[in-house]
C-alpha positions as CSV (number, residue, x, y, z in Angstrom):
1,M,19.3,204.4,123.9
2,S,18.0,201.5,121.6
3,V,17.2,202.1,117.5
4,L,14.0,201.4,118.0
5,S,13.0,203.7,120.2
6,Q,13.4,206.8,117.1
7,P,10.4,208.3,116.4
8,Q,10.4,206.8,112.9
9,F,9.5,203.5,114.7
10,H,6.7,204.3,116.6
11,C,4.7,207.3,114.5
12,E,3.7,206.9,111.2
13,E,3.4,210.6,110.2
14,A,7.4,210.8,111.4
15,A,7.8,207.7,109.3
16,F,6.9,209.4,106.4
17,T,8.8,212.1,107.1
18,W,11.8,210.3,107.9
19,L,11.2,208.2,104.6
20,E,11.0,211.0,102.8
21,E,14.3,212.9,103.7
22,T,16.0,209.4,103.3
23,L,15.1,208.9,99.3
24,W,14.5,212.4,98.5
25,P,17.0,214.1,99.8
26,Q,16.9,217.0,97.3
27,G,13.4,217.2,97.5
28,P,10.5,215.0,96.6
29,V,10.5,213.7,93.0
30,C,7.6,212.7,91.4
31,P,7.5,208.7,90.3
32,H,5.4,208.8,87.3
33,C,6.9,211.9,85.3
34,G,10.4,212.8,87.5
35,G,9.0,216.3,87.9
36,M,10.7,218.6,90.9
37,G,9.9,221.5,90.3
38,R,5.5,221.8,90.6
39,I,5.3,219.6,93.8
40,S,2.9,220.1,96.4
41,K,2.2,218.8,99.8
42,I,-1.7,217.8,100.6
43,K,-2.4,217.9,104.2
44,A,-3.5,214.4,105.7
45,N,-7.2,214.8,106.7
46,P,-9.4,211.3,107.7
47,A,-12.6,213.1,107.7
48,K,-12.0,213.4,103.6
49,R,-9.9,210.2,103.1
50,I,-6.6,212.2,102.7
51,R,-3.9,209.5,103.5
52,L,-0.4,210.6,105.3
53,G,2.5,211.6,103.1
54,L,0.2,212.8,99.6
55,H,1.9,214.7,97.1
56,K,0.3,216.2,93.9
57,C,2.6,216.6,91.3
58,G,2.1,220.0,88.9
59,D,2.8,218.9,85.5
60,C,1.7,215.7,85.3
61,K,-1.4,216.3,88.0
62,K,-1.1,212.8,89.5
63,Q,-0.8,211.6,93.6
64,F,1.6,209.9,94.8
65,T,3.5,209.1,98.4
66,V,6.8,208.0,99.0
67,K,5.9,204.6,99.0
68,V,5.3,204.8,95.3
69,G,7.8,203.0,93.0
70,T,9.2,200.7,96.2
71,V,8.6,197.8,97.8
72,F,6.5,199.2,99.7
73,E,4.1,200.3,97.1
74,H,0.3,199.5,97.9
75,A,1.1,198.3,101.4
76,R,-1.4,198.6,104.1
77,I,0.6,198.1,107.1
78,P,1.8,201.3,108.8
79,L,5.0,202.8,107.7
80,N,6.5,203.2,110.9
81,K,5.7,199.1,111.4
82,M,7.2,198.7,108.0
83,L,10.4,200.1,109.4
84,Q,10.6,197.9,112.1
85,A,10.3,194.9,110.2
86,V,13.5,196.2,107.8
87,H,15.8,196.8,110.9
88,L,14.4,193.9,112.9
89,L,15.5,191.2,109.6
90,C,18.7,193.2,109.2
91,S,19.5,193.3,112.4
92,S,19.1,189.3,113.1
93,K,22.2,187.8,112.1
94,K,19.7,184.4,111.1
95,G,16.7,186.3,110.2
96,I,13.4,186.3,111.8
97,S,10.7,184.2,110.6
98,A,6.9,185.5,109.7
99,H,5.8,184.2,113.1
100,Q,7.6,186.5,114.7
101,L,7.3,189.4,112.6
102,H,3.3,188.7,112.7
103,R,3.7,188.8,117.2
104,I,6.0,192.0,117.2
105,L,4.2,194.2,114.7
106,E,0.6,193.0,115.7
107,V,-0.6,192.3,112.0
108,Q,-1.8,189.5,111.2
109,Y,0.5,186.4,109.8
110,R,0.3,186.7,106.1
111,S,0.7,190.9,106.0
112,A,3.8,189.8,108.0
113,W,4.6,187.2,105.7
114,F,4.3,189.1,102.5
115,L,6.3,192.3,104.6
116,A,9.2,190.1,105.0
117,H,9.1,188.8,101.3
118,R,9.0,193.0,100.1
119,I,12.2,193.0,102.6
120,R,14.1,190.5,100.9
121,E,13.0,191.9,97.6
122,A,15.1,194.8,98.5
123,M,17.9,193.5,99.5
124,R,18.3,191.7,96.5
125,S,21.2,193.5,94.8
126,G,21.0,192.4,91.1
127,E,24.6,192.8,90.9
128,L,26.0,191.7,87.5
129,A,29.9,192.2,87.7
130,P,32.2,189.4,87.7
131,F,33.9,188.4,90.6
132,G,37.9,188.0,90.9
133,G,38.9,192.0,90.6
134,T,40.1,193.2,87.6
135,P,42.7,191.4,85.1
136,G,45.8,193.3,85.7
137,A,44.8,192.2,90.1
138,A,42.9,188.9,89.8
139,N,42.0,187.5,93.4
140,I,41.2,183.7,94.4
141,V,37.2,183.1,93.9
142,E,36.3,180.2,96.4
143,V,33.2,178.3,94.7
144,D,31.0,175.7,96.5
145,E,27.6,174.1,97.1
146,T,25.7,172.5,99.4
147,F,22.0,171.2,99.9
148,I,18.8,171.9,101.6
149,G,15.1,170.8,102.1
150,R,14.0,168.9,99.6
151,E,12.8,169.2,95.6
152,P,9.2,169.1,95.1
153,G,8.1,165.9,93.7
154,K,11.4,164.2,93.7
155,P,11.5,160.8,96.1
156,K,13.7,160.9,99.2
157,K,17.2,158.9,98.6
158,R,20.3,158.5,100.3
159,A,22.3,161.1,98.2
160,Y,22.0,164.5,97.9
161,H,20.2,164.2,94.3
162,H,16.5,164.9,96.2
163,K,17.5,168.0,97.8
164,M,17.4,172.0,96.9
165,K,21.0,172.7,95.4
166,V,22.5,176.4,96.0
167,L,26.0,176.9,94.3
168,A,27.7,180.0,96.2
169,L,31.0,182.7,95.4
170,V,33.0,184.5,97.3
171,D,35.7,186.6,96.5
172,R,38.1,186.4,98.9
173,E,39.6,189.9,98.6
174,S,36.5,192.1,98.2
175,K,35.1,189.3,100.7
176,Q,31.7,189.4,98.7
177,V,29.3,186.2,98.6
178,R,26.7,185.9,95.6
179,S,24.8,182.6,96.0
180,M,21.9,181.3,93.6
181,V,19.4,177.8,93.3
182,V,20.6,175.7,90.8
183,D,18.9,172.6,89.3
184,D,21.2,170.4,89.1
185,L,25.3,170.2,89.8
186,K,26.1,169.2,85.9
187,P,28.6,170.8,83.6
188,A,26.6,172.6,81.5
189,T,24.9,174.0,84.2
190,I,27.8,175.0,86.1
191,V,30.2,176.4,84.0
192,P,28.3,178.9,82.2
193,I,27.8,180.2,85.6
194,L,31.2,180.1,86.6
195,E,32.0,182.1,83.2
196,E,29.5,184.7,83.4
197,N,30.0,185.6,87.5
198,I,34.2,185.4,87.6
199,I,36.7,187.1,85.6
200,K,39.4,184.2,83.7
201,E,42.0,185.6,85.2
202,A,41.2,184.8,88.6
203,T,42.2,181.8,90.5
204,L,39.7,179.4,91.5
205,H,39.9,177.1,95.1
206,T,37.4,174.3,95.1
207,D,36.8,171.1,96.9
208,E,37.4,167.7,94.7
209,A,33.9,167.8,93.5
210,G,33.8,166.4,89.8
211,V,32.1,169.1,88.3
212,Y,34.9,171.8,89.1
213,P,37.8,170.2,87.2
214,K,35.5,170.8,83.6
215,A,35.3,174.9,84.5
216,A,39.3,174.8,85.3
217,P,40.5,175.1,81.7
218,K,38.3,178.7,81.8
219,F,40.4,180.4,84.2
220,V,44.2,180.9,84.9
221,D,44.4,178.6,87.9
222,H,42.0,176.4,90.1
223,Q,43.6,175.0,93.3
224,T,41.6,172.1,94.8
225,T,41.1,170.4,98.7
226,V,40.6,167.2,98.9
227,H,38.0,166.9,102.0
228,G,37.0,163.1,101.3
229,Q,41.0,162.6,102.4
230,G,40.8,165.1,105.4
231,E,42.6,168.0,103.5
232,Y,41.0,171.0,104.1
233,V,43.7,173.5,104.3
234,R,46.7,173.4,102.0
235,G,48.9,176.9,102.7
236,I,46.1,179.6,101.2
237,V,44.2,177.0,99.5
238,H,40.7,176.8,101.4
239,T,37.1,177.0,100.8
240,N,36.6,177.7,104.3
241,T,35.2,181.1,103.5
242,I,32.4,179.7,101.7
243,E,32.1,177.0,104.3
244,G,31.7,180.2,106.9
245,Y,28.9,181.4,104.8
246,F,26.5,177.9,104.1
247,S,27.1,177.9,108.1
248,V,25.3,181.0,109.0
249,F,23.1,180.6,106.0
250,K,22.0,176.9,107.1
251,R,21.5,177.5,110.6
252,G,19.1,180.8,110.1
253,M,17.0,178.2,107.4
254,K,16.6,175.1,109.3
255,G,16.7,177.1,113.3
256,V,14.6,180.4,112.2
257,Y,12.5,179.8,109.1
258,Q,12.3,175.7,109.3
259,H,11.3,174.9,106.0
260,C,10.8,176.6,102.6
261,G,9.4,176.1,99.1
262,K,12.2,176.3,95.9
263,Q,10.0,179.0,94.4
264,H,11.4,181.4,97.3
265,L,14.8,179.5,98.1
266,H,16.3,182.7,96.0
267,R,14.6,185.2,98.1
268,Y,16.2,184.2,101.1
269,L,19.8,183.6,99.9
270,A,19.2,187.2,98.6
271,E,18.5,187.9,102.0
272,F,21.4,186.1,103.9
273,D,24.1,187.8,100.8
274,F,22.9,191.2,102.2
275,R,23.6,190.6,105.5
276,Y,27.0,189.0,104.9
277,N,27.9,191.8,102.2
278,N,26.9,194.6,104.9
279,R,28.5,192.8,107.9
280,V,30.2,194.1,111.3
281,K,33.4,192.9,110.1
282,L,33.3,195.0,106.7
283,G,32.2,198.0,109.3
284,V,28.3,198.1,108.6
285,N,26.6,198.0,111.8
286,D,22.8,197.4,112.2
287,V,22.1,200.9,111.8
288,A,23.9,201.4,108.7
289,R,22.5,198.2,107.2
290,T,19.3,199.2,108.0
291,A,20.0,202.4,106.1
292,A,21.0,200.2,102.8
293,A,18.5,198.0,102.8
294,I,15.9,201.3,102.6
295,H,17.9,203.0,99.7
296,D,17.6,199.9,97.9
297,I,13.5,199.8,98.3
298,Q,13.3,202.1,95.2
299,G,12.9,200.7,91.4
300,K,11.2,197.0,92.8
301,R,8.0,195.9,93.1
302,L,6.8,192.5,94.6
303,T,2.8,191.6,94.5
304,Y,1.5,189.3,96.7
305,Q,0.8,187.4,93.7
306,T,4.3,187.0,92.6
307,A,5.6,186.1,95.9
308,S,3.1,183.2,96.7
309,A,3.3,182.1,93.3
């Protein structure tokens, strides 16, 4: 039986019940005051414009639904369709376009586009712990950069200067990735990022790009493979893991999304990071990946004005 045949994907009332059980395992929690003791559920009544899933807090006297305080707050799309979108975005290895969501969910294209960005906001981890393990058990961290699209306002050149630049790190032990958009590849930009995101006891594996030797003194060891001379693996020294991540990212961006403005690129990176960090090889299937995204919708908010800026 398909996962999408479950009732929360087809009935809005069942969707509210499922989401409440998922986000409120101990019972309803008022997002306004944090109260749990005096909350009553108001029966839905379309004739009186009482919507589904409405609760009232006896402490602060405010009304709320389970969507308040999440990326779904003020969304006008039925909740069961939004849950479908989460599952589709989490189970598609290279993503799913807003046009495809628009056709599947039978909503307007702009609504589908904004919903996809809401889900990407939920996927954004905000993790700040540095890579490389712990000082007593340091790991290998692969670092590499890639180029995609075109920077707005920059003339096309033969080199990469007119393209958008992405820096990514992979902790080879934990098999987790972290990627970010950078304005340039100058040492003044890259070195502080590496210092902030990698412990100094870690071993750095990179290609021969000139920026990385500038960062090498900050870490215990720095090993390089010279791609320009056809060297891609030397024993355990390589950047093949991060190259594998980039291959999936670029296939998705070029084959599914096709175009992305720089102001949105960080959200697409969050999407690909999330799926990579919650992949089948790590024991996370589509259902578990969707559940992880649903748990992360709390405490985040994205308005249409912010998403389209």
